[in-house]
N, C-alpha and C positions, 0 to 999 in steps of 0.2 A: 504494499501500501503506500501510496506516494506520501511524503508530509503534508499535513493542514495543519493550519494554526486552529486555534481551540473555537474561533468563529465558524468558519467553514464547517469543521466537524460536527458543531452542535447545530448548525443549518441541515447539514446531511441527516443526522439523526432524527431532527423534527420532521424531516422528509420521509422517514420510514426506514431508513439505513441504520439500523439500532446495532448494528455491529462495531460502527465508530465510535460508541461508548465505551468499549474496551480500550480503544487509543487514550481515551483520557482518563481514563482509570491508572491504566500502566503511566501515563505522564506524571499523575499528582499522588499515587498510593505511597510512596515514600516519603514525601514530603508531609503529607496527612498524618502518617502513621508518627513520625518524628515528633510532630508539634503535639499530637493525644497522648503518645507516650511520656513526653516532657511534662504535662500536665497530669496524667495519673498515676505514673509511675507502675504500671501493671500491665505486660504486654497483653495478657488476655483480654482485658477492658479495653485497651487501644484499639486492639484489632477489631473488637465490636463496635465500638464508636466510630471507627474509620468505614466498615462495612455499612453501617445503618446510614452516615452521612452520603454515602456515595448512591445508595437506595433513594433516599430522600432526594439528594440533586437530580438523579434521573427522573424521579417522578414529578418535579417541578420544573424539569430544562424549559417547558414552553414559556416560562415566565422569566427566564434568565434575561437579565438587560445586557444587549450584546457590547455596551463598552465597558461592562465589568471584567474582570478577571475570572475564569473558572474557580 
């Protein structure tokens, strides 16, 4: 898959190509986990919080402000 910026990927996802969401998750999962782990100090809790956050982000992707960072 060629490199797409986040806005392009989100557009594709909203147009029905949900496989692009895996690309977004892959881009941001390490950073999200690092932040969650620093706050929670427990690996299992951080993993769960990050998974929940990505699920909620997907569910509300249609309200994503295109000028914001994913």
